[in-house]
C-alpha positions as CSV (number, residue, x, y, z in Angstrom):
1,M,191.8,-14.9,47.7
2,P,190.7,-12.7,44.8
3,A,186.9,-12.8,44.0
4,H,187.5,-14.5,40.6
5,Q,189.2,-17.4,42.4
6,G,186.3,-17.9,44.7
7,M,183.9,-18.0,41.7
8,K,186.2,-20.5,39.9
9,M,186.3,-22.8,43.0
10,K,182.5,-22.7,43.2
11,T,182.2,-23.6,39.5
12,D,184.8,-26.4,39.9
13,I,182.9,-27.8,42.9
14,E,179.7,-27.7,40.9
15,A,181.2,-29.4,37.9
16,V,182.9,-32.2,39.8
17,S,179.8,-32.8,42.0
18,E,177.7,-33.1,38.8
19,R,180.1,-35.7,37.3
20,L,180.2,-37.7,40.5
21,A,176.4,-37.7,40.9
22,A,176.0,-38.9,37.4
23,D,178.6,-41.7,37.8
24,S,176.6,-45.0,38.2
25,R,179.8,-46.8,39.5
26,I,179.5,-44.8,42.7
27,S,176.9,-46.0,45.1
28,D,174.9,-43.9,47.6
29,Y,176.8,-45.8,50.3
30,D,180.1,-44.8,48.7
31,F,179.0,-41.1,49.0
32,W,177.9,-41.6,52.6
33,R,181.0,-43.5,53.7
34,S,183.4,-41.0,52.0
35,L,181.6,-38.0,53.6
36,K,181.7,-39.7,57.0
37,N,185.4,-40.4,56.6
38,I,186.1,-36.8,55.7
39,D,184.0,-35.5,58.5
40,N,185.7,-37.7,61.0
41,R,189.1,-36.7,59.8
42,I,188.2,-33.0,59.9
43,F,186.9,-33.5,63.5
44,E,190.2,-35.2,64.5
45,I,192.3,-32.4,62.9
46,A,190.2,-29.7,64.6
47,N,190.4,-31.5,68.0
48,N,194.2,-31.3,67.7
49,N,194.0,-27.6,67.0
50,E,195.7,-28.1,63.6
51,P,194.7,-26.3,60.4
52,I,192.2,-28.1,58.2
53,P,193.5,-28.4,54.7
54,M,191.4,-26.5,52.1
55,D,191.4,-29.5,49.8
56,M,189.6,-31.5,52.5
57,I,187.0,-28.8,52.9
58,R,186.6,-28.6,49.1
59,W,186.1,-32.4,48.8
60,R,183.5,-32.3,51.6
61,A,181.6,-29.7,49.7
62,I,181.8,-31.7,46.5
63,L,180.6,-34.9,48.1
64,K,177.8,-33.2,49.9
65,Q,176.6,-31.6,46.6
66,A,177.0,-34.8,44.6
67,R,175.0,-36.8,47.3
68,S,172.3,-34.1,47.3
69,K,172.1,-34.1,43.5
70,R,171.9,-37.9,43.5
71,N,169.1,-37.9,46.1
72,G,167.3,-35.2,44.3
73,A,167.4,-37.0,40.9
C-alpha cells in the first residue's frame, strides 16, 4: 500500500470516529457492544486461521477511537 493511502486511511478513521463520537443517538453501550461484537468475530476468524478482513480492522479502529473521544469529552 502506498504511503499516501495509509495517510488517507488514518484521516478517514479520524473523521468517521469524530462524527460517531459526536452523534448523540449512539449510546456508550452501543459503542461497547459493537466493539465487543467485532472483537469476538475477529477472534473467531483468527481461530479458524482465516484472513481477517481489513474493513473489520478499520471499523474496530474507528469504534475504539470514537469511544475514546466520547469518554474523553
